[in-house]
N, C-alpha and C positions, 0 to 999 in steps of 0.2 A: 793217332787216338786222340791226343789232347788238341790238336787242331780241328778234328773232326767234331769234338764236343763243343769247342769254341763256335763252330759254324752252325751247329745245331741250335746252340743256345742264341746266337745271334738271330737265327731265322725265327725261334720260338718268340724272342722278345719284340722283333718287329710285328709279327703276327698279333701278339698281345695288344700292341701300341696301336695297329690298326683296329682290332676288336672291342677294346675297352669303351671307347666313345660311343660305338653302335649300340653296345650292350647297355649302356647307361640310357642313351636314347629309346631303346625298346622298353625297358623298365619304367620308365616316365608314362610311356603310352599316350593315353588321351590327354594327360595333364600338358603335354607338349606339342599335341596336334590337335587343332581344332578349327573351326571357322572364324573368320575375322569377328572380332568384339565390336559389336554397333550399338548406339543407345536407341533403344526402343519404348516408348511409354515410361519414361523416366527411370529406367533401369537398364543395366549393363547386360547384354545376354549374347549367346553365341549364334546369333541369327546371321546367316552369310550377307555381306554387304554385296549383293549382287548387282551387278553392272549390266544394263540393257544394251548391247553393241548394235542391234539392229530388229527390226521387226517389220513384217509384211502381213499380207493377208493369210498366210498359212502357217507362219511360225514365228517362234520368239526366239532369239540369240542372246544368250548371256554369259557373262565371265563370274565365275565363282572364287573368291579369294580364299586359300587355306592358308593358316599359319603353323609353321613348324619350328618349334624352340629347340635348339641343339644346346642340351644342358652341360655338355662335356666342355673342358678346357681347351679341346683341339678343334679345329676346323675339320668338316668332313665334307663330303661331295656324294650327291646319289648318282646310281648308274640312269635310273629311271623311276616315275612313279606312275603306276597303272590306277586308273580311278573308274568308278561306277556310279551314276547319279541315278537315283529313283525317286518319285514322290508319291505317298500313299502307296507305297509297294510296287508301283507300277515304273519297270524300268525306262529311262528317258535315253541316256548316252553312255558311252564308255569310251576311254582311250588312254593315251599316254603321255606324260610330261616328260621332256628330254633330261638329262643331266642338269643338277643343279646345286649347287655350293651351298653350304650352310655353315656360316660363321660360329665360332665358339661363343657360348653364353649369349648368344641373340636370338630373337625371334626374325624369322624370314617368312615372308608373305609370297606365296606362289600361286599364280593364276590357274584355275582350270578354265581354259579359253573356250569360246564358240560352243557352249553347252546348249544344243538344239532342243526346243521345246514345241512340237506340233501342237496348234490349238484343238486339233481332234483329241489327242491324248490328255491334254489339260482339260478338256471338257469332261473326259472320264476321272480324272483326279477331283475335279470340283464336285461331281455327283456323289463321290465317296465322302468329300468335305461337307456338302449338304446334307448327305444322311446322318453323318455324326453330330455336327454341331447345329443343325437347324436351317432353314431355308433363311430366316431373316437375318443371320449372322453372317451368311455368306453375300447376301445382298447388300449390307452394309459394309462389307470388306473387313469385318472384325473377326472372322474366322481364320485359322491357321492350317497352313498345308505342312503334313509330315515330310520332312526331306531327310533323306539317307544317303551318305556318301562313302562308299568303301574304297579304301587306299591300298595299295600295296607297294612299299617303298622298297627299292632295291639298292644296297650300297656295297661297292666293291672292298675287299681285302687283297690288297696288292702286295707283292715281294717284289723288289728291284723292278717297279713298273709294270709288272706284271699280275693281271687278275687271276689269283689262285682260288678264290672263293667268292659267292656274291650271297650277301647275308640279307633277309629280307624281314620287314617289320609290316605285318597286317593291321590295318586301323579302319574301325567303322566309325564315322561321324553320325549324330542324329541331331535333329534340330527341327524347328517348326518356322516356316516361313509365312507372314502375312500375306493375305491376298493382294492386298493394296500394294505391296512391295514390288509385284509384278507388273504394275500399271504405269511405270514410270516413263512410258513411251506413249505417245498418243495414239498411233496405229494399235500398239498393244493394247491400251486401255480400251479401245472400241471393240477389239475383238474379244477381250477377255470379258468385258460387261456382256456381250452377246452371248458369250458360252456360259456365265453365270446365270442368266434369265432362262436359257434354255435347260441346263441341269437343275435349276430348281423346280422348273415345270415338269420334268422327266421323275424327279424324285417324288414329288408331290401326285403324279399320275401313278406311280408305282405303289405309294402307301394307300391311295385309294382301292387300288386292286387289291390289295391284302387284307383290307376291313371287312369283317364278316358282315354278310348281308342279311339285315334284319327282317323277318317275315313281317308281311303287311298286317296292320293292327285293323281287326274289322269291329264293328260295333255288334255287341251281343244281342242275340234276339230274346226279346221280353216274351214271357206266356202272355197269351191273352186275358185279360181282366175277367174275373167271374162275373156272371150275369146275374143282376139282383133279382129276386123274386117280385 
């Protein structure tokens, strides 16, 4: 009985040792998981430091860095990270990042690689942006695109190198991406500017369609002048 209690206590303590740093990370939430910080317009913001890796006439391919801070005093490792990226509510891509080590008390930058944005999808996104911010702001590249990344991070709780349970942390990161940030590649710039002009034109046409039609004004008919005797 004593040996059994010792074994159960050892197993419980081992599980606690594995679970404790994960619980600390989970309670930290969005304070520990964010887009990479970059300097935009003289202040630091959580705009993702997007790297355009490729662009052609049909699509834009980008890498999006995510920062995960492990607040615990213990190193930990993910099983995997599922991600789902959308802009202005329009789903763009989803996928999985393989196992990744997170050193204790450090920030770790993990790349969501090869996010594909088709220009047709981006055209729909820009229409939404133009309707919200105004055509002129989009034309000048001053408008921002709302971007959301949903993460589901899987952590193992192991006993004697056997995964007995998988602990998951769901995180949603929201930010805004300047339109000009997507023009870092010459081919992308050409295609995006074409989509910008087309989206502005379509939004302006929609606005014209919903404006009320005013009745044509007619010149009132005056009664004939009285005849003098």
